[in-house]
C-alpha positions in Angstrom: -29.7 -8.4 48.3 -28.6 -8.3 51.9 -28.3 -5.0 53.7 -24.4 -4.8 53.6 -24.2 -1.7 55.7 -25.7 -3.9 58.8 -23.8 -6.9 57.7 -20.4 -4.9 57.6 -21.1 -3.2 61.0 -21.8 -6.6 62.6 -18.4 -7.9 61.5 -16.6 -4.9 62.6 -18.1 -5.0 66.1 -17.3 -8.6 66.6 -13.7 -8.7 65.3 -12.2 -5.4 65.2 -13.7 -3.7 68.5 -16.1 -0.9 69.0 -17.0 1.3 65.9 -15.8 4.9 65.8 -18.7 7.6 65.4 -17.1 8.7 62.2 -19.4 6.5 59.9 -17.9 7.6 56.6 -14.4 6.6 57.7 -15.6 3.0 59.0 -17.5 2.3 55.9 -14.5 2.9 53.7 -12.3 0.6 55.9 -14.8 -2.1 55.7 -15.1 -1.7 52.0 -11.5 -2.0 51.7 -11.1 -5.1 53.7 -14.1 -6.8 52.0 -12.3 -6.3 48.5 -9.1 -7.6 50.2 -10.7 -9.9 53.1 -7.3 -11.1 54.2 -7.5 -9.0 57.4 -10.7 -10.0 58.5 -9.7 -13.8 57.9 -6.5 -13.5 59.9 -8.3 -12.1 62.8 -10.9 -15.0 62.7 -7.9 -17.5 62.3 -6.2 -15.9 65.4 -9.3 -16.2 67.5 -9.7 -19.8 66.4 -6.2 -20.4 67.6 -6.8 -18.7 70.9 -10.0 -21.1 71.3 -7.9 -24.2 70.5 -5.3 -23.3 73.0 -7.9 -22.6 75.8 -7.5 -19.0 76.0 -10.6 -17.4 77.5 -12.5 -15.6 75.1 -14.6 -12.4 76.1 -17.9 -13.8 77.8 -21.1 -13.8 75.7 -19.1 -13.1 72.6 -21.4 -13.9 69.4 -21.9 -12.8 65.8 -24.7 -12.9 63.5 -25.7 -16.0 61.2 -24.7 -13.9 58.3 -21.5 -13.3 59.9 -20.7 -16.7 61.0 -21.1 -18.0 57.4 -19.1 -15.4 55.8 -16.1 -16.2 58.2 -16.5 -20.0 57.7 -16.6 -19.8 54.1 -13.9 -17.3 53.4 -11.5 -18.8 55.9 -11.9 -22.4 54.5 -11.4 -21.0 50.9 -8.5 -18.6 51.8 -6.8 -21.1 53.7 -7.0 -24.4 51.6 -8.5 -23.6 48.1 -6.7 -23.3 44.8 -9.0 -22.5 41.9 -6.1 -22.2 39.6 -5.8 -25.9 38.3 -6.6 -26.9 34.8 -8.7 -30.0 35.8 -10.6 -32.2 33.6 -13.8 -32.5 35.7 -15.4 -31.6 39.1 -16.3 -33.8 41.9 -19.0 -32.1 44.1 -20.0 -33.1 47.4 -22.7 -31.7 49.8 -22.5 -31.7 53.6 -25.3 -30.5 56.0 -24.3 -29.1 59.4 -26.3 -27.6 62.4 -25.2 -24.6 64.2 -26.4 -23.7 67.5 -27.6 -20.3 68.0 -27.6 -18.3 71.4 -30.8 -16.5 70.0 -32.8 -16.6 66.9 -30.1 -14.6 64.8 -26.6 -15.0 66.4 -24.0 -18.0 67.3 -21.5 -18.0 69.9 -18.0 -17.8 68.7 -17.3 -21.4 70.2 -20.1 -22.7 68.1 -19.0 -21.0 65.1 -15.6 -22.7 65.4 -17.4 -26.1 66.1 -19.1 -25.7 62.7 -15.9 -24.9 61.2 -13.8 -27.9 62.5 -16.6 -30.3 61.9 -16.8 -29.1 58.1 -13.0 -29.4 57.7 -13.1 -33.0 59.2 -15.9 -33.8 56.7 -14.0 -32.3 53.9 -10.8 -34.3 54.7 -13.1 -37.5 54.4 -14.2 -36.4 50.9 -10.8 -35.2 49.8 -8.8 -38.2 50.9 -11.2 -41.0 50.7 -13.8 -40.3 48.1 -11.7 -38.6 45.5 -9.3 -41.2 44.0 -7.2 -39.4 41.5 -3.5 -38.5 41.4 -4.2 -35.0 40.0 -6.9 -33.3 42.2 -7.1 -29.9 44.0 -9.7 -28.5 46.2 -11.3 -25.7 44.4 -13.9 -24.2 46.6 -16.6 -24.4 49.4 -19.7 -22.7 49.2 -21.8 -22.3 52.3 -25.6 -21.5 52.1 -27.9 -20.7 55.0 -30.8 -23.2 54.7 -32.9 -21.4 57.6 -33.8 -22.1 61.2 -34.2 -25.4 62.7 -36.2 -26.5 66.0 -34.2 -26.2 69.0 -32.5 -22.8 68.3 -30.3 -24.1 65.5 -29.6 -23.0 62.1 -29.0 -25.5 59.1 -26.1 -25.0 56.9 -25.1 -26.5 53.3 -21.7 -26.9 52.5 -21.0 -27.7 48.8 -17.4 -28.6 48.0 -15.9 -28.6 44.6 -12.6 -30.6 43.9 -11.0 -30.6 40.6 -9.7 -33.9 39.1 -7.4 -35.0 36.2 -6.1 -32.8 33.7 -7.9 -30.8 31.1 -7.0 -32.0 27.5 -9.1 -29.9 25.2 -7.7 -26.2 24.8 -10.0 -23.5 24.2 -11.4 -23.7 20.8 -9.3 -26.6 19.8 -12.2 -29.1 18.8 -10.8 -31.3 16.1 -12.8 -32.5 13.1 -12.6 -36.0 14.5 -13.8 -34.9 17.8 -17.4 -36.2 18.7 -19.1 -36.2 21.9 -22.5 -37.6 23.3 -25.0 -34.9 24.6 -25.2 -36.1 28.2 -23.1 -35.7 31.1 -23.3 -39.4 32.1 -21.6 -40.5 29.1 -18.6 -42.7 29.5 -17.6 -42.9 25.9 -17.5 -40.5 22.9 -19.6 -41.2 19.7 -16.8 -43.6 18.7 -17.0 -45.6 21.8 -13.9 -44.5 23.0 -13.4 -43.4 26.6 -14.6 -39.9 27.3 -16.7 -37.6 29.3 -20.0 -36.2 27.8 -20.4 -32.8 26.4 -21.6 -31.2 29.7 -18.7 -32.1 31.5 -16.2 -31.2 28.8 -18.1 -27.6 28.6 -17.7 -27.1 32.4 -14.1 -27.8 32.6 -13.1 -25.5 29.5 -15.2 -22.6 30.6 -14.0 -22.7 34.1 -10.4 -22.9 32.9 -11.1 -19.8 30.3 -12.3 -17.9 33.0 -9.6 -18.1 35.3 -6.5 -16.1 34.2 -3.3 -17.3 35.2 -2.1 -15.8 38.6 0.8 -14.2 39.4 3.9 -16.5 40.4 3.4 -18.2 43.7 -0.2 -17.1 43.9 -3.7 -18.7 43.6 -7.4 -17.7 43.2 -9.9 -18.3 45.9 -13.6 -17.4 46.0 -15.7 -16.0 49.1 -18.7 -14.4 50.0 -22.3 -14.3 48.8 -23.3 -16.1 45.3 -25.3 -15.2 42.3 -26.9 -18.2 40.8 -28.0 -17.9 37.1 -30.0 -20.8 35.5 -30.3 -20.5 31.6 -33.4 -22.0 30.0 -32.9 -22.9 26.2 -36.2 -21.7 25.1 -35.2 -18.1 25.8 -32.5 -18.2 23.4 -34.0 -19.2 20.0 -32.0 -18.4 17.0 -34.1 -19.5 13.9 -37.6 -18.7 13.2 -38.0 -22.0 11.4 -37.2 -24.6 13.9 -35.3 -27.6 12.0 -33.8 -29.3 15.3 -30.3 -28.3 14.3 -28.4 -25.3 16.0 -31.8 -23.6 16.6 -30.9 -22.4 20.0 -28.0 -21.1 21.7 -28.2 -23.6 24.3 -28.5 -27.4 23.2 -32.0 -28.7 22.6 -33.4 -31.5 20.3 -37.0 -33.1 20.0 -38.9 -35.2 17.3 -41.6 -32.6 17.6 -39.5 -30.2 15.6 -38.3 -30.6 12.3 -36.5 -33.9 11.3 -36.5 -35.5 14.8 -34.1 -37.1 17.0 -31.1 -39.0 15.3 -27.7 -40.0 16.2 -26.3 -36.9 14.6 -28.4 -34.8 16.8 -27.5 -36.6 20.0 -23.8 -36.7 19.0 -22.1 -33.3 18.9 -19.7 -33.3 16.0 -18.2 -31.4 13.1 -20.0 -30.6 9.8 -23.3 -32.3 10.2 -25.7 -31.5 7.3 -22.5 -29.7 5.7 -22.8 -26.7 8.2 -19.0 -26.1 8.2 -19.2 -25.8 12.0 -18.4 -27.7 14.9 -21.5 -28.3 17.2 -19.2 -28.5 20.3 -17.7 -25.3 19.3 -20.9 -23.6 18.5 -22.6 -24.3 21.9 -19.4 -23.7 23.9 -19.0 -20.2 22.3 -22.5 -19.2 23.2 -22.0 -20.4 26.9 -18.8 -18.0 27.0 -20.9 -15.3 25.7 -23.6 -15.8 28.5 -21.0 -15.7 31.2 -19.3 -12.3 29.7 -22.7 -10.8 29.3 -23.6 -11.4 33.0 -20.2 -10.3 34.3 -20.5 -7.1 32.4 -24.3 -6.6 33.2 -25.8 -4.3 36.0 -26.8 -7.3 37.9 -23.2 -7.9 38.9 -23.0 -5.3 41.5 -20.1 -7.0 43.4 -17.5 -7.4 40.8 -18.2 -11.0 40.9 -16.6 -13.7 38.6 -17.4 -17.3 37.4 -16.6 -19.6 40.3 -18.6 -22.8 39.2 -20.9 -24.0 36.4 -23.1 -27.2 36.2 -24.6 -28.2 33.1 -27.5 -30.8 33.7 -28.6 -33.1 30.8 -32.3 -33.1 31.0 -35.1 -35.4 29.2 -38.6 -34.9 29.2 -40.7 -37.7 31.1 -44.0 -37.0 29.0 -44.4 -36.8 25.3 -43.1 -35.2 23.1 -39.7 -36.5 24.2 -36.9 -33.9 24.2 -33.3 -33.6 25.5 -31.6 -30.5 26.3 -28.9 -28.8 28.3 -29.6 -26.9 31.5 -26.6 -24.6 32.6 -26.2 -23.1 35.9 -23.5 -20.6 36.6 -22.3 -19.6 40.2 -20.6 -16.3 40.4 -18.8 -14.9 43.5 -16.0 -12.5 44.4 -12.5 -13.8 43.5 -9.4 -13.1 45.8 -5.9 -13.8 45.4 -3.6 -15.3 48.0 0.0 -15.2 47.2 1.2 -18.3 49.3 0.8 -22.0 48.9 -2.5 -23.4 50.2 -2.3 -25.4 53.4 -2.6 -28.9 52.9 -6.1 -30.2 53.9 -5.7 -32.1 57.4 -5.5 -36.1 56.9 -8.3 -38.2 58.3 -7.8 -39.0 61.9 
């Protein structure tokens, strides 16, 4: 966990001015602005506009690396993101950008602006040239600090998520004739009809379920640090005697357990072995429980919400053969902006 007092103080010194000696008051003001980051973001945007117009900024003005990452991330998301779209799947793209430093822990304001604009240009290319879908929305960017590079630089990673398509399955609405393959690379369902695999369906349903409807003319956006939680199926065993069917809260199957791998195991369907349950509903409900448990837990010190989820479909390369899901949940602070998101600039 970062030392937020130092981080918050650095932000105030750079963008608000000299700090008052009344520390409790300053701390309270910053806590309020972080819960509602609009003021800090607008100050950053104003300074970017000054820079673009050629206005002279204070000589030597710089900010810490952590501050730079916070402002770039929060401003991109506040300005352009709309996480309220009931999309069918997520397009993810990763971009790496190097940020110049004036010393080992600070970047000049001009270089921070250059990184911001470089990423915005890269996002434009991804959004308009790589994502070909009539129903698409920019959902979120996540900026990660990957550490120092030679030549007094910092390596930053930008992970963009763009929602595409329209969600067709409502929460808990798996029909008796719905049957989906276990792996995310599937292009058809178990009846060889066009469809995504179970992991992608779970992802879109979970993100839509945990995104409440925003007020009229408002939208959600995510910002700030992330908590990343990866779940391993073997920590969530349900049955003492493993029979290879609904034995774990997270999907897993292997011929080393019970009756082995069959079409019924690799296809998530209704009423297999006369269970009376739908396997998709069974695993989906447990995934929802995992999210709710973490949000309500003591680990969630920042009132964070589910912002992204990626469910990898894995196989063992060595005997005994096994297939399983590996869910990774991303939690971030969620803000609300009550205006239309700005249009991502077109590709020049």
